[in-house]
N, C-alpha and C positions, 0 to 999 in steps of 0.2 A: 424510504426505500429499504429493500430486503438485505439482511445483512450479506447471502451471495453475493448480490449485485454492487455492495459497496467493496465485496473483497475484490471483484473483478476490477472495477475502477481505480481501486488503489493498486492493484495488481500492475495495472498498464505503467504505473510510476514508479515502478521497482519498489512498493511499498507495502508494507504488510498491516493487518489489524492484530494489535497486538493484547487483543483482551480487554476486560471493561471492568468497571466498578460501580456500586453505588456510592455517590459522595456524601462525607459528612453536612448534616444542617448547617454547622460554620465552616465550611471550607467557602469563605469569599469567591475563589476563582470559578467556583462551580456552581455560582447563584444559579438558580431557577431549573438547573437541571436535574433529573430524577437517575442519568446513567451517563456518565463518561464512558466511549471509547477510544483508546490509543493508539494512535498510527505512527510507524516506526521502519527502519529499515536495517538490513543484516545482509553481509556479503555486499556484492558489488551493485545488484540489482538497482537500486536508486540513480547509482554513480553511472550507468549505460543509457538510464532513462534522461537523466538529467543532460548528460552530452548529446544526446538526440533531440532533445528539446531546445537545449540554450548551447549552441558552436561557439569554442574557446573567443572567437571574434566577436562576439557579442555581448561578453562580460565585462570588456574593457571600462574603467572607469567606473564601474558598480563595486558599491561596497562590500556587499554579501550577495552573489547572484543566487548561493543554492537557496537560503533563505528566502530571497524575493520568490525564486522559481517555487517552493513548498507554499507559500502562502496562496500565488496565484492559484494554484493547481489544485489543493487540500481544501481551498476556500470554497473556488467553485464547486467541489464535490459536497462538502459542508452544507453549500445554499441550496444544491438538488436534494439533500436527505432532510432537508429541514432541520438540521443542526447548527448550532454554534461552535466555530474553530475557535480553538485558544493554543497559543505558540508559546512555545518555551524561553523567545525572545520577549514577550510581553511583559513589559514592568519596568522599572522596579513598582510594587512589590511582583514578585518572578509568581507564577503556578509549581507546585510542589511534584513535579513530573517524575520526582525518583520514587517519590511518597505515594504515588498514584500508582506507579510501574509495580512496585510490589505488591499490592494489591490485585492487580490486573492478571499478571502473569508469574511462574517461578523466576524471579530473577531474585540477585542478591548481594549485597555489598561484597566488593573485592577488596583485595589487597591496595589497587590502584585508586580507588576510592568510585570507581563508577560499578556500573552495576554487570555483575557476569549472569549470562546467559546460560540453561544446559547445554545447549545445540550452540549456538551462537558465539559462545565465548563472551568476549569483549567486543566482538567485531558486530554490533549493531547499536541504535540509537534511536530516541524516541523525537518526533518531529511535530506531532499535534495531536491533541485531545479534539473527540468532538463530544460536544454535549448537546443530548437529547432531553425534552423534558419531559418525555414518561420513560415510564421504570420499564428499561427491555430486561427480557430474561436471558440470564449470561449463564453460563456452566459453570459447576466448582471450580478453584483451583485446584490443579494436579498436584498430589503429594510427592513433589521430583528435590532429593535432596539439595544441599549446596554444594555444588562441585568444586570446591576450596578446600572441602573438611576431608574429602578422602585424596588430595593432591601435598602427597609427604614432602616434595621436594622444594615445593614451590618457586620453579625458576624465574618468574617474575621480578623476584626481589631481589636477586642477584644480579638482574639484567642491563638494568642501568647503569649506564658509563661511568655518572658523577655521582652516585648513589643519591639520586635525589626523593627514593623512596627509602623509607625507616619506618621502624614501631612508634616513632612520634610522627608520622603522617607523612606528605608529599609536600617536600619544600618546589612549589612554582618558582619563584624566582630565580632559583639556581639552577633547577631545568630550563628554565626560557634560557637564562644565559649562555648552558651547554650549546642549546639546538641553534642560537644565533650566531656562535662561534665557527670556525673553519673544523675542528674538532667533529662539530653534531654535524656535519651533512650527512651521513646515514641516517640518523634521526627524521633529518629534513625531507629527506628523498625516500624513505621508506616506512616511517612513522615511528612512535616511539618503540624503543626496542624493549622495554618494561611490555609493553602489550602485547609484542611479536611473539616474545617468547611464553605465553600463556600456551597450554596443551590444548585447551578445550575449544572447541571449533575452529580449528587451525584453516578448514576446507572454506570456513567465510572468510577470510582474510582480507584486508581491503588490497586491490591491486596497487603498486607504488604511486602510478598519479593518483587517485582516489586519497592515499593514505597522504600525499605529499599535499594536496589540494585543503585537506584538514586542516595538516600542521600549519600552515600559513595563516589560515584562520585561527587557529590556538593563538599564534604569535604575536597578529593582529592586536586581538583584545587585550592584549598584556604591555604595561610602561616597559621599557626599555633599561635595565639594571646590569650590574656586575654580577648577579646574583650573590654576593656577600651579603650577609645579615647587620 
């Protein structure tokens, strides 16, 4: 399948082609692949397509309906393109999607721990990788600087209501305990306050229903604690 046709198929799903890379010879997750092309989302395009294809009433009782939808749709595209689909949830061991992403497009680690994109900010994610046996021609990575370097105020670090972000890292149990509590309703309804404070890519910010959906998924993957150490 030609790259433009692949981009069109992904675009119908609200997904984007996020660049590619040539995997290292010792990368067992990409064994047999000459090229990896990453698939992801930015903004609300994927959310609109997911709601179009999977009405809320059809998701009742399904543990992770978005993951299932991604596997079905991207898996079908991979087969048509004669590629092997690799998903972030495959594992353990899990594929190094963040490391792959930093070789495929100009994204960088942010203070929040997730990768920041110079256009989409923190409002993007990687959903799959397509492993092709052949070595495809890839464009060079554009020399775009790290967006956080020129951000003097770094509002993300001060926005968390319980200071779960610090120079020591991200206190996940403390964050989750707050979000589950009554005081965490704004984070449950609109998404992470620190993420929303980032000035990069504001026009791609997830709408409230999408942000709430992802936050529910985040909480579902974590044990319930009181957030104390």
